[in-house]
DRENKE-764646 format. One line per field, with one value per atom (N, C-alpha, C): residue number from 1; residue in three letters; atom name; x negated, y negated, z negated. Coordinates in Angstrom, 3 decimals. Atoms other than C-alpha are relative to their C-alpha. Example, Ala and Ser with C-alpha at 12.3 -4.5 7.8 and 13.67 -1.06 7.14 Angstrom:
# DRENKE-764646
seq <- c(1	1	1	2	2	2)
type <- c(ala	ala	ala	ser	ser	ser)
atom <- c(N	CA	C	N	CA	C)
x <- c(-0.890	-12.300	-0.900	0.820	-13.670	0.770)
y <- c(1.190	4.500	-1.200	1.190	1.060	-1.090)
z <- c(0.000	-7.800	0.000	0.060	-7.140	-0.730)
# end
This chain:
# DRENKE-764646
seq <- c(1	1	1	2	2	2	3	3	3	4	4	4	5	5	5	6	6	6	7	7	7	8	8	8	9	9	9	10	10	10	11	11	11	12	12	12	13	13	13	14	14	14	15	15	15	16	16	16	17	17	17	18	18	18	19	19	19	20	20	20	21	21	21	22	22	22	23	23	23	24	24	24	25	25	25	26	26	26	27	27	27	28	28	28	29	29	29	30	30	30	31	31	31	32	32	32	33	33	33	34	34	34	35	35	35	36	36	36	37	37	37	38	38	38	39	39	39	40	40	40	41	41	41	42	42	42	43	43	43	44	44	44	45	45	45	46	46	46	47	47	47	48	48	48	49	49	49	50	50	50	51	51	51	52	52	52	53	53	53	54	54	54	55	55	55	56	56	56	57	57	57	58	58	58	59	59	59	60	60	60	61	61	61	62	62	62	63	63	63	64	64	64	65	65	65	66	66	66	67	67	67	68	68	68	69	69	69	70	70	70	71	71	71	72	72	72	73	73	73	74	74	74	75	75	75	76	76	76	77	77	77	78	78	78	79	79	79	80	80	80	81	81	81	82	82	82	83	83	83	84	84	84	85	85	85	86	86	86	87	87	87	88	88	88	89	89	89	90	90	90)
type <- c(met	met	met	ser	ser	ser	ile	ile	ile	asp	asp	asp	lys	lys	lys	thr	thr	thr	lys	lys	lys	met	met	met	glu	glu	glu	his	his	his	glu	glu	glu	phe	phe	phe	ile	ile	ile	ile	ile	ile	pro	pro	pro	glu	glu	glu	gly	gly	gly	glu	glu	glu	gln	gln	gln	glu	glu	glu	ile	ile	ile	tyr	tyr	tyr	glu	glu	glu	ile	ile	ile	ile	ile	ile	gly	gly	gly	asn	asn	asn	thr	thr	thr	ile	ile	ile	arg	arg	arg	asp	asp	asp	ala	ala	ala	arg	arg	arg	glu	glu	glu	ala	ala	ala	arg	arg	arg	asn	asn	asn	leu	leu	leu	thr	thr	thr	gln	gln	gln	gln	gln	gln	glu	glu	glu	val	val	val	ala	ala	ala	asp	asp	asp	met	met	met	leu	leu	leu	gly	gly	gly	ile	ile	ile	gly	gly	gly	val	val	val	glu	glu	glu	val	val	val	leu	leu	leu	asp	asp	asp	ala	ala	ala	tyr	tyr	tyr	glu	glu	glu	asn	asn	asn	ala	ala	ala	glu	glu	glu	ile	ile	ile	ala	ala	ala	val	val	val	pro	pro	pro	val	val	val	tyr	tyr	tyr	his	his	his	phe	phe	phe	leu	leu	leu	glu	glu	glu	ile	ile	ile	ala	ala	ala	lys	lys	lys	tyr	tyr	tyr	met	met	met	lys	lys	lys	trp	trp	trp	pro	pro	pro	pro	pro	pro	glu	glu	glu	phe	phe	phe	asp	asp	asp	glu	glu	glu	met	met	met	gln	gln	gln	lys	lys	lys	lys	lys	lys	ile	ile	ile	ala	ala	ala)
atom <- c(N	CA	C	N	CA	C	N	CA	C	N	CA	C	N	CA	C	N	CA	C	N	CA	C	N	CA	C	N	CA	C	N	CA	C	N	CA	C	N	CA	C	N	CA	C	N	CA	C	N	CA	C	N	CA	C	N	CA	C	N	CA	C	N	CA	C	N	CA	C	N	CA	C	N	CA	C	N	CA	C	N	CA	C	N	CA	C	N	CA	C	N	CA	C	N	CA	C	N	CA	C	N	CA	C	N	CA	C	N	CA	C	N	CA	C	N	CA	C	N	CA	C	N	CA	C	N	CA	C	N	CA	C	N	CA	C	N	CA	C	N	CA	C	N	CA	C	N	CA	C	N	CA	C	N	CA	C	N	CA	C	N	CA	C	N	CA	C	N	CA	C	N	CA	C	N	CA	C	N	CA	C	N	CA	C	N	CA	C	N	CA	C	N	CA	C	N	CA	C	N	CA	C	N	CA	C	N	CA	C	N	CA	C	N	CA	C	N	CA	C	N	CA	C	N	CA	C	N	CA	C	N	CA	C	N	CA	C	N	CA	C	N	CA	C	N	CA	C	N	CA	C	N	CA	C	N	CA	C	N	CA	C	N	CA	C	N	CA	C	N	CA	C	N	CA	C	N	CA	C	N	CA	C	N	CA	C	N	CA	C	N	CA	C	N	CA	C	N	CA	C	N	CA	C	N	CA	C	N	CA	C	N	CA	C)
x <- c(-0.237	-54.089	-0.179	0.084	-53.582	0.097	0.022	-54.043	1.142	-1.016	-51.154	-0.788	0.853	-53.108	0.708	-0.786	-50.192	-0.216	0.217	-51.103	-1.385	1.380	-54.873	-0.309	0.435	-56.739	-0.647	0.540	-58.023	-1.414	1.326	-61.582	-0.003	-0.027	-60.514	0.691	-0.632	-58.745	-1.158	1.008	-60.885	0.425	-0.309	-61.156	0.332	-0.281	-59.646	-1.286	1.109	-62.194	-1.298	1.278	-64.598	0.175	-0.306	-63.160	-1.251	1.162	-66.218	-1.102	1.017	-68.569	0.262	-0.351	-66.659	0.046	0.089	-66.475	-1.488	1.420	-70.267	-0.473	0.358	-70.614	0.603	-0.647	-68.010	-0.697	0.642	-69.649	-1.380	1.392	-73.137	0.147	-0.242	-71.810	0.191	-0.345	-70.333	-1.310	1.194	-73.505	-1.012	0.994	-75.825	0.506	-0.494	-73.519	-0.072	0.007	-73.177	-1.553	1.395	-76.994	-0.627	0.617	-77.605	0.865	-0.943	-74.903	0.831	-0.737	-72.889	1.514	-1.460	-69.111	0.520	-0.765	-66.600	0.269	-0.362	-65.598	-1.267	1.165	-69.187	-0.299	0.280	-69.673	1.205	-1.196	-66.137	-0.152	0.243	-66.863	-1.117	1.111	-70.105	0.362	-0.527	-68.222	1.124	-1.167	-65.371	1.336	-1.143	-62.873	0.652	-0.613	-60.450	-0.650	0.642	-61.649	0.787	-0.714	-58.917	-0.421	0.723	-60.594	-1.285	1.283	-63.939	0.308	-0.440	-62.164	0.378	-0.476	-60.519	-1.317	1.209	-64.071	-0.683	0.714	-65.564	0.792	-0.795	-62.730	0.361	-0.194	-62.758	1.506	-1.372	-59.222	0.055	0.126	-60.259	-1.539	1.441	-63.407	-0.704	0.724	-66.164	-0.601	0.633	-66.974	-1.388	1.439	-70.473	-0.464	0.439	-70.767	0.049	-0.069	-69.594	-1.060	1.042	-71.950	-1.379	1.262	-74.807	-0.121	0.040	-73.947	-0.265	0.186	-73.844	-1.410	1.249	-77.106	-1.034	0.824	-78.743	0.146	-0.264	-77.181	-0.826	0.688	-78.677	-1.465	1.338	-81.908	-0.281	-0.108	-81.254	-0.470	0.381	-81.258	-0.305	0.491	-83.007	1.303	-1.217	-79.397	0.474	-0.419	-78.741	-0.834	0.936	-81.801	0.535	-0.476	-80.486	1.269	-1.290	-76.977	-0.277	0.340	-78.464	-0.390	0.299	-79.868	1.148	-1.195	-76.537	0.883	-0.943	-74.654	-0.587	0.602	-77.248	0.129)
y <- c(-0.681	-128.656	-0.915	0.680	-130.042	0.756	-0.701	-129.119	-0.593	0.510	-129.382	-0.237	0.281	-131.188	0.194	-0.163	-130.760	1.463	-1.287	-127.118	0.435	-0.253	-127.494	0.060	-0.159	-126.535	-1.360	1.302	-129.422	-0.404	0.253	-129.067	-0.658	0.454	-130.119	-1.446	1.323	-133.457	-0.989	1.110	-136.555	-0.884	0.991	-138.480	-1.444	1.412	-141.883	-0.918	0.896	-144.470	0.606	-0.643	-141.854	0.275	-0.335	-141.806	-0.357	0.354	-143.625	0.979	-1.053	-141.038	1.220	-1.189	-138.215	-0.218	0.422	-140.062	0.071	-0.116	-140.315	1.478	-1.363	-136.628	0.735	-0.487	-135.616	-0.309	0.544	-137.776	0.732	-0.646	-136.297	1.462	-1.420	-132.675	0.015	0.010	-133.432	-0.403	0.348	-135.264	1.123	-1.091	-132.449	1.219	-1.046	-129.833	-0.112	0.378	-131.546	-0.079	0.181	-132.277	1.428	-1.292	-128.494	0.874	-0.602	-127.734	1.185	-1.034	-125.780	-0.496	0.238	-125.607	-0.022	0.077	-126.184	1.390	-1.403	-122.514	0.751	-0.784	-121.240	-0.338	0.363	-123.202	0.519	-0.555	-122.270	1.501	-1.392	-118.610	0.300	-0.216	-118.852	-0.201	0.320	-120.322	0.912	-0.762	-117.952	-0.754	0.962	-120.811	-0.178	0.411	-121.907	-1.258	1.247	-124.443	-1.294	1.104	-126.697	-0.604	0.487	-126.869	-0.694	0.580	-127.664	-1.394	1.295	-130.401	-1.012	0.879	-131.765	-0.506	0.458	-131.888	-1.139	1.020	-133.749	-1.346	1.295	-136.246	-0.574	0.548	-136.837	0.095	-0.217	-135.475	0.765	-0.865	-133.077	-0.076	0.027	-132.908	1.367	-1.051	-130.656	0.628	-0.505	-128.350	0.220	-0.049	-128.208	1.330	-1.224	-124.531	0.147	0.014	-125.081	-0.934	0.998	-128.120	0.743	-0.672	-125.928	1.056	-1.114	-123.123	-0.630	0.673	-125.578	-0.413	0.450	-127.070	1.230	-1.246	-123.507	0.389	-0.480	-122.508	-0.913	0.801	-125.615	-0.339	0.150	-125.358	-1.338	1.408	-128.644	-0.989	0.942	-130.937	-1.444	1.384	-134.385	-0.967	0.801	-135.904	-0.060	-0.185	-134.674	-0.973	0.886	-136.646	-1.334	1.330	-139.757	-0.260	0.077	-139.106	-0.282	0.213	-138.968	-1.495	1.398	-142.410	-0.998	0.812	-143.774	0.015	-0.061	-142.402	-0.096	0.185	-142.788	-1.381)
z <- c(1.328	-125.824	-1.111	1.112	-129.095	-1.171	1.309	-132.710	-0.860	0.913	-135.216	-1.319	1.132	-137.989	-1.279	1.202	-140.442	-0.625	0.502	-140.684	-0.153	0.158	-141.037	-1.404	1.394	-144.157	-0.303	0.641	-146.358	0.625	-0.623	-144.954	1.319	-1.337	-141.545	0.019	0.043	-142.657	-0.232	-0.028	-142.004	-1.204	1.143	-145.317	0.418	-0.334	-145.257	-0.080	-0.162	-144.157	0.588	-0.454	-142.710	1.562	-1.446	-139.051	0.842	-0.882	-137.586	-0.127	0.098	-138.965	0.796	-0.787	-137.438	1.489	-1.373	-134.196	0.493	-0.343	-134.249	0.126	-0.034	-135.061	1.174	-1.234	-132.342	1.267	-1.312	-129.709	0.152	-0.042	-130.700	0.415	-0.473	-130.419	1.433	-1.333	-127.078	0.925	-0.789	-125.856	0.148	-0.012	-126.864	0.762	-0.801	-125.492	1.533	-1.399	-122.116	0.561	-0.404	-121.935	0.132	-0.209	-122.184	0.909	-1.018	-119.591	-0.668	0.620	-122.119	0.160	-0.138	-121.725	-1.380	1.253	-124.530	-0.361	0.180	-124.098	-0.569	0.561	-124.604	-1.442	1.416	-127.811	-0.897	0.714	-129.091	-0.233	0.183	-128.342	-1.064	1.042	-130.311	-1.453	1.316	-133.242	-0.462	0.234	-132.988	-0.186	0.246	-132.648	1.405	-1.276	-129.901	0.563	-0.598	-127.398	-0.470	0.378	-128.584	-1.383	1.286	-132.102	0.291	-0.392	-130.525	0.612	-0.571	-128.537	-0.995	1.133	-131.661	-0.784	0.538	-133.253	0.710	-0.986	-130.268	0.097	-0.080	-130.307	-1.364	1.255	-134.010	-0.448	0.406	-134.455	-1.276	1.192	-137.155	-0.436	0.500	-139.369	0.441	-0.423	-138.353	-1.420	1.295	-141.378	0.081	0.106	-142.470	0.687	-0.498	-141.614	1.496	-1.489	-137.951	0.515	-0.392	-137.689	0.087	0.104	-138.815	1.007	-0.975	-136.462	1.352	-1.285	-133.459	-0.033	0.026	-134.577	0.283	-0.226	-134.728	1.453	-1.336	-131.351	0.944	-0.889	-129.796	-0.416	0.517	-131.723	-0.497	0.576	-133.579	0.908	-1.044	-130.681	-0.472	0.439	-130.897	-0.134	0.121	-130.531	-1.443	1.387	-134.060	-0.845	0.650	-135.352	0.116	-0.169	-133.707	-0.679	0.635	-135.158	-1.496	1.441	-138.704	-0.167	0.161	-138.214	0.026	-0.193	-137.166	-1.269	1.126	-140.191	-1.354	1.251	-142.830	-0.663)
# end
């Protein structure tokens, strides 16, 4: 599955020069999800999005909006992986 990025709202476009940060965020979301044995479908359902959108977040194809990041963090009870991520992007 793939996302047509040309039809995405502005908030989903990764700003120029910020790709590395979104790769760290996406990898962290994937690592935390997998460590908790959650499927992409489970997390996507919780967010009310398609699994292809979550996959695009995890692969840094599109930006993770803050409200989705916070919902993921809440759903996973702010996993320690997110603290480690903060150190990488700070």
